[in-house]
mmCIF file as gemmi writes it, N, C-alpha and C atoms, coordinates in Angstrom:
data_model
loop_
_atom_site.group_PDB
_atom_site.id
_atom_site.type_symbol
_atom_site.label_atom_id
_atom_site.label_alt_id
_atom_site.label_comp_id
_atom_site.label_asym_id
_atom_site.label_entity_id
_atom_site.label_seq_id
_atom_site.pdbx_PDB_ins_code
_atom_site.Cartn_x
_atom_site.Cartn_y
_atom_site.Cartn_z
_atom_site.occupancy
_atom_site.B_iso_or_equiv
_atom_site.pdbx_formal_charge
_atom_site.auth_seq_id
_atom_site.auth_asym_id
_atom_site.pdbx_PDB_model_num
ATOM 1 N N . MET Axp A 1 ? 21.645 -29.123 65.381 1 0 ? 1 A 1
ATOM 2 C CA . MET Axp A 1 ? 20.997 -28.73 64.52 1 0 ? 1 A 1
ATOM 3 C C . MET Axp A 1 ? 19.96 -29.604 63.787 1 0 ? 1 A 1
ATOM 4 N N . THR Axp A 2 ? 18.898 -29.421 63.884 1 0 ? 2 A 1
ATOM 5 C CA . THR Axp A 2 ? 18.156 -30.079 63.629 1 0 ? 2 A 1
ATOM 6 C C . THR Axp A 2 ? 18.258 -30.803 61.52 1 0 ? 2 A 1
ATOM 7 N N . LEU Axp A 3 ? 17.557 -31.665 61.71 1 0 ? 3 A 1
ATOM 8 C CA . LEU Axp A 3 ? 17.466 -31.824 60.009 1 0 ? 3 A 1
ATOM 9 C C . LEU Axp A 3 ? 16.594 -30.456 58.898 1 0 ? 3 A 1
ATOM 10 N N . LEU Axp A 4 ? 15.224 -30.283 59.66 1 0 ? 4 A 1
ATOM 11 C CA . LEU Axp A 4 ? 14.938 -28.815 59.175 1 0 ? 4 A 1
ATOM 12 C C . LEU Axp A 4 ? 15.623 -27.574 59.206 1 0 ? 4 A 1
ATOM 13 N N . GLU Axp A 5 ? 16.634 -27.25 60.187 1 0 ? 5 A 1
ATOM 14 C CA . GLU Axp A 5 ? 17.277 -26.248 60.307 1 0 ? 5 A 1
ATOM 15 C C . GLU Axp A 5 ? 18.073 -26.679 59.417 1 0 ? 5 A 1
ATOM 16 N N . PHE Axp A 6 ? 18.928 -27.718 59.195 1 0 ? 6 A 1
ATOM 17 C CA . PHE Axp A 6 ? 19.808 -27.649 57.682 1 0 ? 6 A 1
ATOM 18 C C . PHE Axp A 6 ? 19.238 -27.55 56.362 1 0 ? 6 A 1
ATOM 19 N N . LEU Axp A 7 ? 18.364 -27.774 56.535 1 0 ? 7 A 1
ATOM 20 C CA . LEU Axp A 7 ? 17.394 -27.697 54.906 1 0 ? 7 A 1
ATOM 21 C C . LEU Axp A 7 ? 17.343 -26.243 55.051 1 0 ? 7 A 1
ATOM 22 N N . GLU Axp A 8 ? 16.803 -25.35 55.944 1 0 ? 8 A 1
ATOM 23 C CA . GLU Axp A 8 ? 16.839 -23.879 56.272 1 0 ? 8 A 1
ATOM 24 C C . GLU Axp A 8 ? 17.973 -23.145 56.003 1 0 ? 8 A 1
ATOM 25 N N . GLU Axp A 9 ? 19.008 -23.777 55.973 1 0 ? 9 A 1
ATOM 26 C CA . GLU Axp A 9 ? 20.19 -22.82 56.142 1 0 ? 9 A 1
ATOM 27 C C . GLU Axp A 9 ? 20.774 -23.398 54.651 1 0 ? 9 A 1
ATOM 28 N N . LEU Axp A 10 ? 20.672 -24.781 54.18 1 0 ? 10 A 1
ATOM 29 C CA . LEU Axp A 10 ? 21.129 -25.193 53.108 1 0 ? 10 A 1
ATOM 30 C C . LEU Axp A 10 ? 20.712 -24.193 51.69 1 0 ? 10 A 1
ATOM 31 N N . SER Axp A 11 ? 18.846 -24.37 51.824 1 0 ? 11 A 1
ATOM 32 C CA . SER Axp A 11 ? 18.293 -22.895 51.394 1 0 ? 11 A 1
ATOM 33 C C . SER Axp A 11 ? 19.409 -22.457 50.987 1 0 ? 11 A 1
ATOM 34 N N . LYS Axp A 12 ? 19.628 -21.452 52.059 1 0 ? 12 A 1
ATOM 35 C CA . LYS Axp A 12 ? 19.989 -19.775 52.306 1 0 ? 12 A 1
ATOM 36 C C . LYS Axp A 12 ? 20.978 -19.843 51.377 1 0 ? 12 A 1
ATOM 37 N N . MET Axp A 13 ? 21.969 -20.82 51.401 1 0 ? 13 A 1
ATOM 38 C CA . MET Axp A 13 ? 23.574 -21.019 50.417 1 0 ? 13 A 1
ATOM 39 C C . MET Axp A 13 ? 22.815 -21.507 49.242 1 0 ? 13 A 1
ATOM 40 N N . SER Axp A 14 ? 22.164 -21.653 49.084 1 0 ? 14 A 1
ATOM 41 C CA . SER Axp A 14 ? 21.815 -21.768 47.068 1 0 ? 14 A 1
ATOM 42 C C . SER Axp A 14 ? 21.731 -21.155 46.855 1 0 ? 14 A 1
ATOM 43 N N . PRO Axp A 15 ? 22.132 -20.627 45.631 1 0 ? 15 A 1
ATOM 44 C CA . PRO Axp A 15 ? 22.547 -19.289 44.783 1 0 ? 15 A 1
ATOM 45 C C . PRO Axp A 15 ? 21.043 -19.43 44.091 1 0 ? 15 A 1
ATOM 46 N N . THR Axp A 16 ? 19.824 -20.141 44.104 1 0 ? 16 A 1
ATOM 47 C CA . THR Axp A 16 ? 18.483 -19.972 43.636 1 0 ? 16 A 1
ATOM 48 C C . THR Axp A 16 ? 17.638 -20.266 45.036 1 0 ? 16 A 1
ATOM 49 N N . ALA Axp A 17 ? 16.818 -19.745 45.505 1 0 ? 17 A 1
ATOM 50 C CA . ALA Axp A 17 ? 15.687 -19.883 45.939 1 0 ? 17 A 1
ATOM 51 C C . ALA Axp A 17 ? 15.409 -21.531 45.846 1 0 ? 17 A 1
ATOM 52 N N . ILE Axp A 18 ? 15.282 -22.324 47.027 1 0 ? 18 A 1
ATOM 53 C CA . ILE Axp A 18 ? 15.017 -23.339 47.185 1 0 ? 18 A 1
ATOM 54 C C . ILE Axp A 18 ? 14.178 -24.247 48.68 1 0 ? 18 A 1
ATOM 55 N N . GLU Axp A 19 ? 12.748 -24.289 47.922 1 0 ? 19 A 1
ATOM 56 C CA . GLU Axp A 19 ? 12.328 -24.318 49.565 1 0 ? 19 A 1
ATOM 57 C C . GLU Axp A 19 ? 12.212 -25.885 49.273 1 0 ? 19 A 1
ATOM 58 N N . TYR Axp A 20 ? 12.984 -26.588 50.147 1 0 ? 20 A 1
ATOM 59 C CA . TYR Axp A 20 ? 12.752 -27.843 50.937 1 0 ? 20 A 1
ATOM 60 C C . TYR Axp A 20 ? 11.607 -28.245 51.663 1 0 ? 20 A 1
ATOM 61 N N . VAL Axp A 21 ? 11.389 -27.195 52.245 1 0 ? 21 A 1
ATOM 62 C CA . VAL Axp A 21 ? 10.341 -27.3 53.185 1 0 ? 21 A 1
ATOM 63 C C . VAL Axp A 21 ? 9.062 -25.987 53.14 1 0 ? 21 A 1
ATOM 64 N N . ARG Axp A 22 ? 8.175 -26.822 52.38 1 0 ? 22 A 1
ATOM 65 C CA . ARG Axp A 22 ? 7.039 -25.357 52.544 1 0 ? 22 A 1
ATOM 66 C C . ARG Axp A 22 ? 6.5 -25.11 54.41 1 0 ? 22 A 1
ATOM 67 N N . PRO Axp A 23 ? 6.099 -23.544 53.991 1 0 ? 23 A 1
ATOM 68 C CA . PRO Axp A 23 ? 6.494 -22.684 55.226 1 0 ? 23 A 1
ATOM 69 C C . PRO Axp A 23 ? 4.989 -23.312 55.977 1 0 ? 23 A 1
ATOM 70 N N . GLY Axp A 24 ? 5.081 -23.961 57.629 1 0 ? 24 A 1
ATOM 71 C CA . GLY Axp A 24 ? 4.591 -24.956 58.525 1 0 ? 24 A 1
ATOM 72 C C . GLY Axp A 24 ? 4.235 -25.968 58.197 1 0 ? 24 A 1
ATOM 73 N N . ALA Axp A 25 ? 5.095 -26.615 57.671 1 0 ? 25 A 1
ATOM 74 C CA . ALA Axp A 25 ? 5.074 -28.076 56.993 1 0 ? 25 A 1
ATOM 75 C C . ALA Axp A 25 ? 5.728 -28.993 58.505 1 0 ? 25 A 1
ATOM 76 N N . ASP Axp A 26 ? 5.937 -29.449 58.489 1 0 ? 26 A 1
ATOM 77 C CA . ASP Axp A 26 ? 6.396 -30.974 59.219 1 0 ? 26 A 1
ATOM 78 C C . ASP Axp A 26 ? 6.664 -32.079 59.133 1 0 ? 26 A 1
ATOM 79 N N . VAL Axp A 27 ? 6.415 -32.002 57.373 1 0 ? 27 A 1
ATOM 80 C CA . VAL Axp A 27 ? 7.077 -33.029 56.191 1 0 ? 27 A 1
ATOM 81 C C . VAL Axp A 27 ? 7.253 -32.748 55.209 1 0 ? 27 A 1
ATOM 82 N N . LEU Axp A 28 ? 8.453 -33.157 54.181 1 0 ? 28 A 1
ATOM 83 C CA . LEU Axp A 28 ? 8.807 -33.06 53.303 1 0 ? 28 A 1
ATOM 84 C C . LEU Axp A 28 ? 7.282 -33.306 51.919 1 0 ? 28 A 1
ATOM 85 N N . ASP Axp A 29 ? 7.059 -32.78 51.152 1 0 ? 29 A 1
ATOM 86 C CA . ASP Axp A 29 ? 6.496 -32.733 49.682 1 0 ? 29 A 1
ATOM 87 C C . ASP Axp A 29 ? 7.177 -34.206 49.252 1 0 ? 29 A 1
ATOM 88 N N . PRO Axp A 30 ? 6.768 -35.316 49.39 1 0 ? 30 A 1
ATOM 89 C CA . PRO Axp A 30 ? 7.245 -36.507 48.83 1 0 ? 30 A 1
ATOM 90 C C . PRO Axp A 30 ? 7.444 -37.217 46.8 1 0 ? 30 A 1
ATOM 91 N N . ASP Axp A 31 ? 6.815 -35.873 46.558 1 0 ? 31 A 1
ATOM 92 C CA . ASP Axp A 31 ? 6.882 -35.785 45.063 1 0 ? 31 A 1
ATOM 93 C C . ASP Axp A 31 ? 7.456 -35.303 45.055 1 0 ? 31 A 1
ATOM 94 N N . ASP Axp A 32 ? 8.481 -34.391 45.356 1 0 ? 32 A 1
ATOM 95 C CA . ASP Axp A 32 ? 9.47 -33.497 45.589 1 0 ? 32 A 1
ATOM 96 C C . ASP Axp A 32 ? 11.252 -34.533 45.764 1 0 ? 32 A 1
ATOM 97 N N . TRP Axp A 33 ? 10.72 -34.304 47.262 1 0 ? 33 A 1
ATOM 98 C CA . TRP Axp A 33 ? 12.362 -34.858 47.544 1 0 ? 33 A 1
ATOM 99 C C . TRP Axp A 33 ? 12.355 -36.127 48.352 1 0 ? 33 A 1
ATOM 100 N N . GLU Axp A 34 ? 13.812 -36.356 48.595 1 0 ? 34 A 1
ATOM 101 C CA . GLU Axp A 34 ? 13.244 -37.125 49.053 1 0 ? 34 A 1
ATOM 102 C C . GLU Axp A 34 ? 14.98 -37.392 49.797 1 0 ? 34 A 1
ATOM 103 N N . VAL Axp A 35 ? 14.921 -37.253 51.589 1 0 ? 35 A 1
ATOM 104 C CA . VAL Axp A 35 ? 16.164 -36.909 52.229 1 0 ? 35 A 1
ATOM 105 C C . VAL Axp A 35 ? 16.258 -37.959 53.152 1 0 ? 35 A 1
ATOM 106 N N . ASP Axp A 36 ? 17.518 -38.551 53.29 1 0 ? 36 A 1
ATOM 107 C CA . ASP Axp A 36 ? 18.363 -39.959 54.166 1 0 ? 36 A 1
ATOM 108 C C . ASP Axp A 36 ? 19.302 -39.09 55.063 1 0 ? 36 A 1
ATOM 109 N N . ILE Axp A 37 ? 19.193 -39.82 56.217 1 0 ? 37 A 1
ATOM 110 C CA . ILE Axp A 37 ? 20.081 -39.051 57.433 1 0 ? 37 A 1
ATOM 111 C C . ILE Axp A 37 ? 20.721 -40.547 57.465 1 0 ? 37 A 1
ATOM 112 N N . ASN Axp A 38 ? 21.918 -41.049 57.098 1 0 ? 38 A 1
ATOM 113 C CA . ASN Axp A 38 ? 22.927 -41.626 57.847 1 0 ? 38 A 1
ATOM 114 C C . ASN Axp A 38 ? 22.065 -43.398 56.539 1 0 ? 38 A 1
ATOM 115 N N . GLY Axp A 39 ? 21.833 -42.503 55.179 1 0 ? 39 A 1
ATOM 116 C CA . GLY Axp A 39 ? 20.988 -43.371 54.882 1 0 ? 39 A 1
ATOM 117 C C . GLY Axp A 39 ? 19.683 -44.618 55.012 1 0 ? 39 A 1
ATOM 118 N N . VAL Axp A 40 ? 18.812 -43.602 56.129 1 0 ? 40 A 1
ATOM 119 C CA . VAL Axp A 40 ? 18.231 -44.085 56.414 1 0 ? 40 A 1
ATOM 120 C C . VAL Axp A 40 ? 16.95 -42.907 56.441 1 0 ? 40 A 1
ATOM 121 N N . PRO Axp A 41 ? 15.484 -43.574 55.321 1 0 ? 41 A 1
ATOM 122 C CA . PRO Axp A 41 ? 14.742 -42.268 55.275 1 0 ? 41 A 1
ATOM 123 C C . PRO Axp A 41 ? 14.294 -41.482 56.594 1 0 ? 41 A 1
ATOM 124 N N . TYR Axp A 42 ? 14.081 -40.327 56.478 1 0 ? 42 A 1
ATOM 125 C CA . TYR Axp A 42 ? 14.368 -39.012 57.507 1 0 ? 42 A 1
ATOM 126 C C . TYR Axp A 42 ? 12.838 -39.709 58.001 1 0 ? 42 A 1
ATOM 127 N N . GLN Axp A 43 ? 11.954 -40.056 57.355 1 0 ? 43 A 1
ATOM 128 C CA . GLN Axp A 43 ? 10.543 -40.395 57.744 1 0 ? 43 A 1
ATOM 129 C C . GLN Axp A 43 ? 10.52 -41.234 58.869 1 0 ? 43 A 1
ATOM 130 N N . HIS Axp A 44 ? 11.547 -42.448 58.61 1 0 ? 44 A 1
ATOM 131 C CA . HIS Axp A 44 ? 11.649 -43.599 59.631 1 0 ? 44 A 1
ATOM 132 C C . HIS Axp A 44 ? 12.286 -42.892 60.906 1 0 ? 44 A 1
ATOM 133 N N . CYS Axp A 45 ? 13.088 -41.783 60.923 1 0 ? 45 A 1
ATOM 134 C CA . CYS Axp A 45 ? 13.043 -41.285 62.175 1 0 ? 45 A 1
ATOM 135 C C . CYS Axp A 45 ? 12.366 -41.232 63.084 1 0 ? 45 A 1
ATOM 136 N N . SER Axp A 46 ? 11.964 -41.537 64.246 1 0 ? 46 A 1
ATOM 137 C CA . SER Axp A 46 ? 11.453 -41.038 65.332 1 0 ? 46 A 1
ATOM 138 C C . SER Axp A 46 ? 10.859 -39.437 65.548 1 0 ? 46 A 1
ATOM 139 N N . GLN Axp A 47 ? 11.918 -38.454 65.376 1 0 ? 47 A 1
ATOM 140 C CA . GLN Axp A 47 ? 11.059 -37.013 65.442 1 0 ? 47 A 1
ATOM 141 C C . GLN Axp A 47 ? 11.417 -36.77 63.67 1 0 ? 47 A 1
ATOM 142 N N . GLY Axp A 48 ? 11.599 -37.249 63.045 1 0 ? 48 A 1
ATOM 143 C CA . GLY Axp A 48 ? 11.382 -36.432 61.763 1 0 ? 48 A 1
ATOM 144 C C . GLY Axp A 48 ? 12.19 -35.492 61.116 1 0 ? 48 A 1
ATOM 145 N N . LEU Axp A 49 ? 11.396 -34.534 60.321 1 0 ? 49 A 1
ATOM 146 C CA . LEU Axp A 49 ? 12.468 -33.521 60.302 1 0 ? 49 A 1
ATOM 147 C C . LEU Axp A 49 ? 13.091 -32.366 61.65 1 0 ? 49 A 1
ATOM 148 N N . LYS Axp A 50 ? 12.5 -33.216 62.762 1 0 ? 50 A 1
ATOM 149 C CA . LYS Axp A 50 ? 13.353 -31.899 64.131 1 0 ? 50 A 1
ATOM 150 C C . LYS Axp A 50 ? 14.176 -32.934 64.292 1 0 ? 50 A 1
ATOM 151 N N . THR Axp A 51 ? 14.407 -34.094 64.036 1 0 ? 51 A 1
ATOM 152 C CA . THR Axp A 51 ? 15.766 -34.946 64.255 1 0 ? 51 A 1
ATOM 153 C C . THR Axp A 51 ? 17.386 -34.445 64.654 1 0 ? 51 A 1
ATOM 154 N N . PRO Axp A 52 ? 17.791 -34.971 65.791 1 0 ? 52 A 1
ATOM 155 C CA . PRO Axp A 52 ? 19.364 -33.179 66.06 1 0 ? 52 A 1
ATOM 156 C C . PRO Axp A 52 ? 20.067 -34.205 64.652 1 0 ? 52 A 1
ATOM 157 N N . LEU Axp A 53 ? 20.806 -34.114 63.979 1 0 ? 53 A 1
ATOM 158 C CA . LEU Axp A 53 ? 21.983 -34.043 62.82 1 0 ? 53 A 1
ATOM 159 C C . LEU Axp A 53 ? 23.009 -33.679 64.367 1 0 ? 53 A 1
ATOM 160 N N . LYS Axp A 54 ? 24.301 -35.08 64.071 1 0 ? 54 A 1
ATOM 161 C CA . LYS Axp A 54 ? 25.368 -35.31 64.769 1 0 ? 54 A 1
ATOM 162 C C . LYS Axp A 54 ? 26.487 -35.387 64.085 1 0 ? 54 A 1
ATOM 163 N N . ASP Axp A 55 ? 27.636 -34.73 64.82 1 0 ? 55 A 1
ATOM 164 C CA . ASP Axp A 55 ? 28.557 -34.317 63.934 1 0 ? 55 A 1
ATOM 165 C C . ASP Axp A 55 ? 29.135 -36.085 63.296 1 0 ? 55 A 1
ATOM 166 N N . GLY Axp A 56 ? 29.234 -35.959 61.605 1 0 ? 56 A 1
ATOM 167 C CA . GLY Axp A 56 ? 29.961 -37.443 61.415 1 0 ? 56 A 1
ATOM 168 C C . GLY Axp A 56 ? 28.681 -37.769 60.182 1 0 ? 56 A 1
ATOM 169 N N . ASP Axp A 57 ? 27.075 -36.626 61.061 1 0 ? 57 A 1
ATOM 170 C CA . ASP Axp A 57 ? 26.341 -37.62 59.881 1 0 ? 57 A 1
ATOM 171 C C . ASP Axp A 57 ? 26.278 -37.58 58.588 1 0 ? 57 A 1
ATOM 172 N N . THR Axp A 58 ? 25.275 -37.952 57.711 1 0 ? 58 A 1
ATOM 173 C CA . THR Axp A 58 ? 25.306 -37.837 56.661 1 0 ? 58 A 1
ATOM 174 C C . THR Axp A 58 ? 23.81 -37.456 55.752 1 0 ? 58 A 1
ATOM 175 N N . VAL Axp A 59 ? 23.235 -36.167 55.453 1 0 ? 59 A 1
ATOM 176 C CA . VAL Axp A 59 ? 22.446 -36.57 54.945 1 0 ? 59 A 1
ATOM 177 C C . VAL Axp A 59 ? 22.423 -36.443 53.316 1 0 ? 59 A 1
ATOM 178 N N . THR Axp A 60 ? 21.257 -36.82 52.588 1 0 ? 60 A 1
ATOM 179 C CA . THR Axp A 60 ? 21.118 -37.293 50.983 1 0 ? 60 A 1
ATOM 180 C C . THR Axp A 60 ? 20.345 -36.406 50.651 1 0 ? 60 A 1
ATOM 181 N N . LEU Axp A 61 ? 20.297 -35.705 49.774 1 0 ? 61 A 1
ATOM 182 C CA . LEU Axp A 61 ? 19.102 -35.204 49.382 1 0 ? 61 A 1
ATOM 183 C C . LEU Axp A 61 ? 18.424 -35.679 47.276 1 0 ? 61 A 1
ATOM 184 N N . LYS Axp A 62 ? 17.526 -36.147 47.632 1 0 ? 62 A 1
ATOM 185 C CA . LYS Axp A 62 ? 17.53 -37.076 46.539 1 0 ? 62 A 1
ATOM 186 C C . LYS Axp A 62 ? 16.06 -36.369 45.245 1 0 ? 62 A 1
ATOM 187 N N . ILE Axp A 63 ? 16.368 -35.423 44.687 1 0 ? 63 A 1
ATOM 188 C CA . ILE Axp A 63 ? 15.383 -34.449 43.007 1 0 ? 63 A 1
ATOM 189 C C . ILE Axp A 63 ? 14.32 -35.889 42.546 1 0 ? 63 A 1
ATOM 190 N N . LEU Axp A 64 ? 14.104 -35.947 42.779 1 0 ? 64 A 1
ATOM 191 C CA . LEU Axp A 64 ? 12.871 -36.819 41.973 1 0 ? 64 A 1
ATOM 192 C C . LEU Axp A 64 ? 12.093 -35.796 41.109 1 0 ? 64 A 1
ATOM 193 N N . ALA Axp A 65 ? 12.676 -36.594 40.023 1 0 ? 65 A 1
ATOM 194 C CA . ALA Axp A 65 ? 12.539 -36.136 38.151 1 0 ? 65 A 1
ATOM 195 C C . ALA Axp A 65 ? 11.313 -36.536 38.247 1 0 ? 65 A 1
ATOM 196 N N . MET Axp A 66 ? 9.819 -35.345 37.606 1 0 ? 66 A 1
ATOM 197 C CA . MET Axp A 66 ? 8.849 -35.52 37.395 1 0 ? 66 A 1
ATOM 198 C C . MET Axp A 66 ? 8.88 -36.417 35.502 1 0 ? 66 A 1
ATOM 199 N N . GLY Axp A 67 ? 7.888 -37.463 35.235 1 0 ? 67 A 1
ATOM 200 C CA . GLY Axp A 67 ? 8.237 -37.861 34.323 1 0 ? 67 A 1
ATOM 201 C C . GLY Axp A 67 ? 6.816 -37.253 33.233 1 0 ? 67 A 1
ATOM 202 N N . GLY Axp A 68 ? 7.136 -37.239 32.17 1 0 ? 68 A 1
ATOM 203 C CA . GLY Axp A 68 ? 6.694 -37.169 31.046 1 0 ? 68 A 1
ATOM 204 C C . GLY Axp A 68 ? 6.257 -37.875 29.743 1 0 ? 68 A 1
ATOM 205 N N . GLY Axp A 69 ? 5.324 -37.103 29.228 1 0 ? 69 A 1
ATOM 206 C CA . GLY Axp A 69 ? 5.538 -38.241 28.132 1 0 ? 69 A 1
ATOM 207 C C . GLY Axp A 69 ? 5.54 -36.92 27.129 1 0 ? 69 A 1
């Protein structure tokens, strides 16, 4: 399973629809999410969202809060 497939499956499991990856996109919107694989930002992986995940890998998703005044 790739990171993209993982995020799509995770979205399906959510009680409310969450769009981690916009349709047709090959990267995540950096204003919305940070995603790490084993502590490494997915952008630093040579295959990006197509990075294969292995048993034991840890995926961390961080929602970036929007500041306001």
